C-alpha positions as a Python dict, from the first residue, in 0.01 Angstrom:
ca = {
    (1, 'M'): (0, 0, 0),
    (2, 'R'): (167, 293, 173),
    (3, 'L'): (411, 450, -71),
    (4, 'T'): (659, 734, -33),
    (5, 'I'): (787, 911, -346),
    (6, 'L'): (1122, 1080, -280),
    (7, 'N'): (1222, 1353, -524),
    (8, 'Q'): (1359, 1702, -476),
    (9, 'F'): (1062, 1856, -661),
    (10, 'F'): (690, 1787, -652),
    (11, 'Y'): (364, 1977, -705),
    (12, 'P'): (332, 2266, -783),
    (13, 'D'): (682, 2283, -931),
    (14, 'H'): (698, 2292, -1313),
    (15, 'S'): (997, 2057, -1357),
    (16, 'A'): (939, 1742, -1563),
    (17, 'T'): (987, 1494, -1279),
    (18, 'S'): (758, 1699, -1054),
    (19, 'Q'): (476, 1692, -1308),
    (20, 'L'): (523, 1323, -1384),
    (21, 'M'): (532, 1217, -1019),
    (22, 'T'): (232, 1435, -935),
    (23, 'D'): (34, 1264, -1212),
    (24, 'L'): (145, 921, -1095),
    (25, 'A'): (73, 986, -728),
    (26, 'E'): (-279, 1108, -801),
    (27, 'N'): (-358, 799, -1008),
    (28, 'L'): (-210, 562, -748),
    (29, 'C'): (-434, 722, -486),
    (30, 'E'): (-731, 646, -710),
    (31, 'H'): (-621, 281, -702),
    (32, 'G'): (-622, 270, -322),
    (33, 'F'): (-259, 357, -246),
    (34, 'E'): (-172, 589, 40),
    (35, 'V'): (91, 815, -119),
    (36, 'T'): (323, 1057, 56),
    (37, 'A'): (564, 1271, -145),
    (38, 'V'): (883, 1391, 24),
    (39, 'A'): (1028, 1693, -158),
    (40, 'A'): (1215, 2016, -86),
    (41, 'R'): (1045, 2345, -8),
    (42, 'G'): (1222, 2527, -292),
    (43, 'R'): (1149, 2529, -664),
    (44, 'Y'): (1354, 2402, -956),
    (45, 'N'): (1475, 2749, -1056),
    (46, 'G'): (1465, 2900, -708),
    (47, 'G'): (1214, 3158, -594),
    (48, 'D'): (935, 3134, -341),
    (49, 'T'): (932, 2878, -58),
    (50, 'L'): (652, 2622, -55),
    (51, 'P'): (453, 2515, 255),
    (52, 'A'): (607, 2254, 486),
    (53, 'S'): (314, 2018, 425),
    (54, 'E'): (-15, 2002, 240),
    (55, 'V'): (-254, 1756, 78),
    (56, 'H'): (-308, 1775, -298),
    (57, 'N'): (-570, 1554, -466),
    (58, 'G'): (-531, 1287, -201),
    (59, 'V'): (-150, 1297, -196),
    (60, 'R'): (19, 1404, 126),
    (61, 'I'): (320, 1625, 53),
    (62, 'E'): (592, 1659, 317),
    (63, 'R'): (852, 1920, 228),
    (64, 'A'): (1190, 1897, 394),
    (65, 'W'): (1385, 2214, 460),
    (66, 'A'): (1672, 2279, 219),
    (67, 'T'): (1840, 2580, 67),
    (68, 'G'): (1663, 2713, -242),
    (69, 'F'): (1930, 2869, -460),
    (70, 'G'): (1809, 2688, -775),
    (71, 'K'): (2005, 2575, -1080),
    (72, 'K'): (2174, 2897, -1189),
    (73, 'R'): (2507, 2845, -1008),
    (74, 'L'): (2699, 2528, -928),
    (75, 'W'): (2762, 2618, -566),
    (76, 'G'): (2393, 2690, -515),
    (77, 'R'): (2291, 2361, -670),
    (78, 'L'): (2537, 2170, -449),
    (79, 'A'): (2407, 2348, -141),
    (80, 'D'): (2050, 2256, -234),
    (81, 'Y'): (2156, 1893, -282),
    (82, 'V'): (2346, 1853, 44),
    (83, 'T'): (2084, 2018, 262),
    (84, 'F'): (1809, 1812, 98),
    (85, 'Y'): (2002, 1487, 153),
    (86, 'L'): (2018, 1561, 525),
    (87, 'S'): (1666, 1690, 576),
    (88, 'A'): (1507, 1420, 358),
    (89, 'C'): (1687, 1156, 562),
    (90, 'W'): (1542, 1305, 879),
    (91, 'K'): (1192, 1315, 726),
    (92, 'L'): (1209, 947, 627),
    (93, 'L'): (1332, 854, 974),
    (94, 'T'): (1064, 1045, 1165),
    (95, 'M'): (751, 1022, 949),
    (96, 'P'): (514, 723, 985),
    (97, 'R'): (662, 404, 845),
    (98, 'Q'): (565, 324, 486),
    (99, 'D'): (563, -5, 293),
    (100, 'V'): (768, 112, -6),
    (101, 'V'): (988, 415, -71),
    (102, 'M'): (1053, 499, -437),
    (103, 'A'): (1339, 740, -501),
    (104, 'L'): (1417, 923, -825),
    (105, 'T'): (1754, 1071, -924),
    (106, 'T'): (1701, 1436, -827),
    (107, 'P'): (1934, 1500, -660),
    (108, 'P'): (2177, 1232, -780),
    (109, 'L'): (2208, 929, -552),
    (110, 'I'): (1920, 1037, -325),
    (111, 'G'): (1821, 672, -357),
    (112, 'L'): (2103, 582, -117),
    (113, 'I'): (1917, 770, 156),
    (114, 'A'): (1598, 579, 73),
    (115, 'L'): (1786, 249, 69),
    (116, 'L'): (1956, 302, 406),
    (117, 'V'): (1647, 432, 585),
    (118, 'G'): (1434, 166, 417),
    (119, 'R'): (1655, -113, 546),
    (120, 'L'): (1658, 42, 894),
    (121, 'R'): (1279, 73, 910),
    (122, 'G'): (1180, -239, 715),
    (123, 'M'): (1061, -63, 398),
    (124, 'R'): (1109, -189, 42),
    (125, 'F'): (1316, 32, -188),
    (126, 'V'): (1246, 109, -556),
    (127, 'A'): (1505, 298, -761),
    (128, 'L'): (1340, 502, -1038),
    (129, 'M'): (1627, 591, -1273),
    (130, 'E'): (1529, 906, -1459),
    (131, 'D'): (1902, 960, -1525),
    (132, 'L'): (2216, 756, -1463),
    (133, 'Y'): (2480, 920, -1245),
    (134, 'P'): (2772, 977, -1247),
    (135, 'D'): (2768, 874, -1614),
    (136, 'V'): (2567, 1181, -1720),
    (137, 'A'): (2812, 1417, -1549),
    (138, 'I'): (3106, 1237, -1710),
    (139, 'A'): (2947, 1247, -2055),
    (140, 'L'): (2888, 1622, -2018),
    (141, 'G'): (3247, 1680, -1913),
    (142, 'A'): (3146, 1802, -1568),
    (143, 'L'): (3331, 1518, -1395),
    (144, 'P'): (3659, 1352, -1500),
    (145, 'A'): (3609, 992, -1605),
    (146, 'E'): (3919, 887, -1414),
    (147, 'G'): (3987, 972, -1055),
    (148, 'A'): (3886, 890, -700),
    (149, 'L'): (3557, 1084, -711),
    (150, 'A'): (3431, 907, -1024),
    (151, 'R'): (3526, 569, -881),
    (152, 'L'): (3348, 646, -555),
    (153, 'L'): (3030, 761, -729),
    (154, 'H'): (3028, 454, -956),
    (155, 'W'): (3066, 231, -651),
    (156, 'L'): (2785, 406, -466),
    (157, 'T'): (2556, 380, -769),
    (158, 'R'): (2629, 10, -799),
    (159, 'Q'): (2555, -49, -430),
    (160, 'M'): (2224, 132, -464),
    (161, 'L'): (2119, -69, -770),
    (162, 'V'): (2245, -407, -648),
    (163, 'H'): (2052, -374, -321),
    (164, 'A'): (1733, -219, -462),
    (165, 'D'): (1423, -438, -435),
    (166, 'R'): (1306, -308, -772),
    (167, 'I'): (1460, -90, -1043),
    (168, 'I'): (1251, 110, -1290),
    (169, 'V'): (1417, 245, -1605),
    (170, 'L'): (1280, 453, -1892),
    (171, 'S'): (1395, 256, -2197),
    (172, 'D'): (1552, -71, -2308),
    (173, 'C'): (1871, 122, -2380),
    (174, 'M'): (1881, 241, -2019),
    (175, 'R'): (1805, -112, -1900),
    (176, 'A'): (2116, -234, -2079),
    (177, 'R'): (2320, 40, -1911),
    (178, 'V'): (2190, -61, -1567),
    (179, 'L'): (2266, -429, -1628),
    (180, 'A'): (2621, -332, -1721),
    (181, 'I'): (2648, -172, -1375),
    (182, 'T'): (2480, -444, -1169),
    (183, 'G'): (2612, -745, -1357),
    (184, 'P'): (2405, -1060, -1420),
    (185, 'G'): (2125, -1155, -1186),
    (186, 'A'): (1934, -827, -1179),
    (187, 'E'): (1724, -891, -1490),
    (188, 'E'): (1411, -994, -1300),
    (189, 'R'): (1424, -686, -1078),
    (190, 'I'): (1432, -434, -1363),
    (191, 'D'): (1112, -298, -1516),
    (192, 'V'): (1100, -78, -1826),
    (193, 'I'): (829, 187, -1788),
    (194, 'H'): (840, 478, -2027),
    (195, 'N'): (753, 828, -1918),
    (196, 'W'): (422, 959, -2042),
    (197, 'A'): (192, 1251, -2113),
    (198, 'D'): (-176, 1305, -2039),
    (199, 'G'): (-364, 1239, -2361),
    (200, 'Q'): (-675, 1411, -2229),
    (201, 'A'): (-496, 1732, -2135),
    (202, 'I'): (-282, 1741, -2451),
    (203, 'T'): (-476, 1680, -2771),
    (204, 'P'): (-409, 1746, -3139),
    (205, 'L'): (-533, 2058, -3313),
    (206, 'N'): (-612, 2033, -3682),
    (207, 'S'): (-498, 2288, -3936),
    (208, 'A'): (-816, 2491, -3897),
    (209, 'N'): (-831, 2522, -3519),
    (210, 'R'): (-458, 2583, -3478),
    (211, 'Q'): (-545, 2940, -3572),
    (212, 'P'): (-509, 3174, -3399),
    (213, 'R'): (-179, 3042, -3270),
    (214, 'Y'): (-90, 3041, -2903),
    (215, 'W'): (160, 3320, -2982),
    (216, 'P'): (-39, 3579, -3183),
    (217, 'D'): (264, 3739, -3349),
    (218, 'L'): (356, 3407, -3514),
    (219, 'Q'): (32, 3353, -3705),
    (220, 'D'): (185, 3321, -4052),
    (221, 'K'): (515, 3163, -3951),
    (222, 'F'): (646, 2810, -3967),
    (223, 'V'): (712, 2750, -3596),
    (224, 'V'): (980, 2512, -3465),
    (225, 'L'): (921, 2486, -3089),
    (226, 'F'): (1143, 2361, -2808),
    (227, 'S'): (943, 2366, -2484),
    (228, 'G'): (1088, 2286, -2143),
    (229, 'N'): (1418, 2285, -1958),
    (230, 'L'): (1708, 2427, -2161),
    (231, 'G'): (1950, 2197, -1984),
    (232, 'L'): (2304, 2071, -2016),
    (233, 'V'): (2187, 1740, -2164),
    (234, 'N'): (2044, 1921, -2467),
    (235, 'E'): (2212, 1984, -2803),
    (236, 'F'): (2143, 2338, -2920),
    (237, 'S'): (2453, 2434, -3119),
    (238, 'T'): (2330, 2250, -3429),
    (239, 'V'): (1985, 2410, -3399),
    (240, 'L'): (2126, 2759, -3359),
    (241, 'A'): (2363, 2711, -3651),
    (242, 'A'): (2066, 2610, -3867),
    (243, 'A'): (1873, 2914, -3746),
    (244, 'R'): (2164, 3131, -3854),
    (245, 'Q'): (2164, 2969, -4197),
    (246, 'L'): (1789, 3030, -4226),
    (247, 'R'): (1798, 3396, -4129),
    (248, 'A'): (1706, 3481, -4488),
    (249, 'H'): (1382, 3278, -4442),
    (250, 'P'): (1177, 3499, -4208),
    (251, 'D'): (883, 3262, -4241),
    (252, 'I'): (1070, 2996, -4035),
    (253, 'V'): (1089, 3086, -3664),
    (254, 'F'): (1257, 2896, -3379),
    (255, 'V'): (1091, 2934, -3037),
    (256, 'F'): (1260, 2828, -2711),
    (257, 'S'): (1001, 2827, -2433),
    (258, 'G'): (1157, 2766, -2092),
    (259, 'E'): (1469, 2830, -1888),
    (260, 'G'): (1778, 2639, -1784),
    (261, 'A'): (2155, 2623, -1779),
    (262, 'K'): (2189, 2679, -2154),
    (263, 'A'): (1944, 2969, -2178),
    (264, 'P'): (2220, 3235, -2140),
    (265, 'D'): (2419, 3073, -2424),
    (266, 'I'): (2115, 3083, -2652),
    (267, 'R'): (2048, 3448, -2570),
    (268, 'A'): (2413, 3533, -2631),
    (269, 'F'): (2406, 3358, -2971),
    (270, 'I'): (2089, 3544, -3072),
    (271, 'Q'): (2243, 3877, -2977),
    (272, 'E'): (2582, 3806, -3135),
    (273, 'H'): (2431, 3712, -3471),
    (274, 'Q'): (2133, 3948, -3453),
    (275, 'L'): (1884, 3670, -3526),
    (276, 'D'): (1526, 3785, -3572),
    (277, 'N'): (1409, 3429, -3639),
    (278, 'V'): (1478, 3298, -3287),
    (279, 'R'): (1249, 3384, -2994),
    (280, 'M'): (1295, 3320, -2623),
    (281, 'M'): (978, 3268, -2418),
    (282, 'P'): (926, 3189, -2048),
    (283, 'Y'): (788, 2860, -1920),
    (284, 'Q'): (422, 2828, -2008),
    (285, 'P'): (157, 2743, -1744),
    (286, 'R'): (78, 2374, -1739),
    (287, 'E'): (-285, 2437, -1822),
    (288, 'A'): (-173, 2615, -2142),
    (289, 'L'): (92, 2359, -2241),
    (290, 'G'): (-132, 2155, -2470),
    (291, 'R'): (-231, 2454, -2680),
    (292, 'S'): (119, 2601, -2695),
    (293, 'L'): (265, 2268, -2813),
    (294, 'A'): (-9, 2190, -3061),
    (295, 'S'): (4, 2532, -3223),
    (296, 'A'): (362, 2473, -3340),
    (297, 'D'): (433, 2317, -3678),
    (298, 'V'): (720, 2099, -3556),
    (299, 'L'): (830, 2006, -3203),
    (300, 'L'): (1201, 1998, -3131),
    (301, 'I'): (1369, 1737, -2910),
    (302, 'T'): (1744, 1733, -2852),
    (303, 'L'): (2000, 1518, -2670),
    (304, 'A'): (2374, 1575, -2649),
    (305, 'D'): (2602, 1307, -2793),
    (306, 'G'): (2696, 1027, -2554),
    (307, 'L'): (2380, 1049, -2344),
    (308, 'A'): (2168, 777, -2509),
    (309, 'G'): (2056, 541, -2234),
    (310, 'L'): (2173, 783, -1963),
    (311, 'S'): (1894, 1039, -2006),
    (312, 'V'): (1562, 1012, -2190),
    (313, 'P'): (1392, 1336, -2309),
    (314, 'S'): (1056, 1330, -2132),
    (315, 'K'): (916, 1592, -2372),
    (316, 'T'): (903, 1314, -2634),
    (317, 'Y'): (568, 1196, -2500),
    (318, 'S'): (394, 1532, -2478),
    (319, 'S'): (521, 1601, -2830),
    (320, 'L'): (370, 1277, -2959),
    (321, 'A'): (42, 1358, -2782),
    (322, 'T'): (0, 1683, -2976),
    (323, 'G'): (-12, 1503, -3308),
    (324, 'R'): (270, 1718, -3446),
    (325, 'P'): (587, 1586, -3617),
    (326, 'L'): (894, 1536, -3400),
    (327, 'L'): (1229, 1682, -3498),
    (328, 'F'): (1513, 1517, -3308),
    (329, 'V'): (1864, 1661, -3306),
    (330, 'G'): (2150, 1484, -3131),
    (331, 'D'): (2271, 1140, -3027),
    (332, 'H'): (2149, 893, -3290),
    (333, 'N'): (2169, 604, -3043),
    (334, 'S'): (1873, 753, -2856),
    (335, 'S'): (1549, 558, -2837),
    (336, 'V'): (1371, 865, -2974),
    (337, 'V'): (1543, 813, -3310),
    (338, 'D'): (1408, 457, -3321),
    (339, 'L'): (1056, 585, -3261),
    (340, 'I'): (1075, 850, -3530),
    (341, 'V'): (1228, 624, -3794),
    (342, 'K'): (1012, 320, -3728),
    (343, 'H'): (683, 507, -3709),
    (344, 'D'): (755, 782, -3964),
    (345, 'C'): (649, 1058, -3728),
    (346, 'G'): (919, 1316, -3797),
    (347, 'A'): (1290, 1341, -3874),
    (348, 'A'): (1618, 1281, -3689),
    (349, 'I'): (1929, 1491, -3752),
    (350, 'A'): (2278, 1412, -3622),
    (351, 'S'): (2467, 1660, -3405),
    (352, 'G'): (2664, 1905, -3615),
    (353, 'D'): (2463, 1858, -3935),
    (354, 'S'): (2306, 2203, -3938),
    (355, 'E'): (2288, 2206, -4319),
    (356, 'Q'): (2065, 1898, -4326),
    (357, 'L'): (1853, 2046, -4048),
    (358, 'A'): (1810, 2371, -4240),
    (359, 'A'): (1726, 2182, -4559),
    (360, 'Q'): (1468, 1966, -4378),
    (361, 'L'): (1293, 2267, -4229),
    (362, 'T'): (1296, 2453, -4560),
    (363, 'A'): (1132, 2155, -4732),
    (364, 'W'): (866, 2120, -4462),
    (365, 'A'): (788, 2492, -4461),
    (366, 'A'): (734, 2478, -4837),
    (367, 'N'): (503, 2175, -4811),
    (368, 'K'): (310, 2181, -4485),
    (369, 'A'): (71, 1917, -4615),
    (370, 'A'): (351, 1662, -4576),
    (371, 'L'): (342, 1716, -4200),
    (372, 'E'): (-13, 1591, -4148),
    (373, 'P'): (54, 1215, -4194),
    (374, 'M'): (353, 1236, -3961),
    (375, 'G'): (144, 1411, -3697),
    (376, 'T'): (-131, 1151, -3729),
    (377, 'A'): (125, 873, -3687),
    (378, 'A'): (269, 1046, -3379),
    (379, 'R'): (-67, 1066, -3205),
    (380, 'A'): (-155, 706, -3295),
    (381, 'L'): (174, 585, -3146),
    (382, 'F'): (114, 790, -2834),
    (383, 'E'): (-233, 645, -2777),
    (384, 'R'): (-104, 294, -2837),
    (385, 'R'): (197, 310, -2605),
    (386, 'F'): (257, 630, -2411),
    (387, 'D'): (-70, 766, -2275),
    (388, 'R'): (-84, 813, -1899),
    (389, 'P'): (-292, 500, -1820),
    (390, 'H'): (-28, 273, -1978),
    (391, 'A'): (240, 402, -1741),
    (392, 'V'): (12, 390, -1437),
    (393, 'Q'): (-60, 23, -1505),
    (394, 'G'): (312, -40, -1530),
    (395, 'Y'): (378, 121, -1191),
    (396, 'L'): (90, -68, -1032),
    (397, 'E'): (248, -393, -1145),
    (398, 'S'): (602, -300, -1048),
    (399, 'L'): (515, -170, -701),
    (400, 'T'): (283, -460, -626),
    (401, 'T'): (551, -706, -732),
    (402, 'C'): (805, -524, -518),
    (403, 'L'): (597, -555, -202),
    (404, 'Y'): (419, -887, -246),
    (405, 'G'): (629, -1085, -493),
    (406, 'A'): (596, -1188, -858),
    (407, 'E'): (297, -1412, -788),
    (408, 'S'): (95, -1102, -698),
    (409, 'R'): (138, -938, -1038),
    (410, 'P'): (-205, -838, -1173),
    (411, 'Q'): (-297, -1076, -1450),
    (412, 'R'): (-447, -800, -1662),
    (413, 'L'): (-103, -640, -1698),
    (414, 'R'): (154, -771, -1942),
    (415, 'P'): (508, -844, -1816),
    (416, 'L'): (717, -529, -1804),
    (417, 'N'): (1044, -700, -1890),
    (418, 'S'): (919, -753, -2246),
    (419, 'I'): (734, -429, -2318),
    (420, 'D'): (594, -522, -2656),
    (421, 'V'): (693, -848, -2825),
    (422, 'E'): (543, -759, -3160),
    (423, 'E'): (653, -395, -3155),
    (424, 'P'): (964, -347, -2940),
    (425, 'I'): (1046, 9, -2848),
    (426, 'S'): (1394, 93, -2726),
}
């Protein structure tokens, strides 16, 4: 099968979708696929320009020209989007014809380009819904729910999903959202494939070999770590309020490792309240990610209210892989809350309940032994459901079904539309 993966970012960019799609493309090549990635030449946060084309671990990467202002300003982000829409369309029209083109949601609605060019050139189209637009923008208050623009974007999204040959979503909750958009009849075209982490690259560290910590100056601290994009979909106000309440507990330290739209707000809060128990760190190299995650005591995952089923925190899976407890703060309708509660691998705190969050962290810091069973449960769940090979098998089935029909589905793979009958995971 000749497959094109269309996403604004790909190797060597550090963004979550770039890393996930690079992993997937490499594994699909190992299974005999010919994979071409079409991405932009810029990086997620701006900076240096990447080569126009290269081959990485068997994957051909074609980078379309686009502006590279990054995510810091709205006008720059819009410019990056528009120029990538145009240049990616030209790439898909002029590069050798593929069998299937799979488009993600960065930038939003890039799948429409894949759909139109795919129909013109006789290629199947797969919509991989990492996020649902314009619903995410509406939930964040960036776009009015009523008005001509919202109606147009909803209509375009529906056209893309109704005409897609296959739709891949990240959770059952997101599947329900997509069905609400498409209406009945799309059930057989939707596959639920969770995001993943690499269980060989990210492994647990026991209490003994977690010392010395990845950050040497935090050796004797209780470390609560958020690692990754500090984006608009995250809920940080509750976390920062709890950090303020815990300023008299210097043994409990909050670490934010990454960058993003909300990073300036976090820095401003730290400065305003003179918090010595909150640290800001840059993105960590991918090869060091496993050790930096596993050396924390608790791994923080957040999601703003109203975003359950619209966005799924991909850091959930790397957090599970480390064998550390998960601490979720935000929308309690999220599938992550179901995981934590059902498998007893951490705690979930509602948005705004900073007092409960502070109390939970105080209790854990005073009794670190209580964290070990939760960490063991997290790793066991990861190995059972979310290690990289599970996702790769899912994509093999979905893509094969897309091109050759349901009768071609590999018999060794279980049906994706019922992920786990005995142990459903939202």
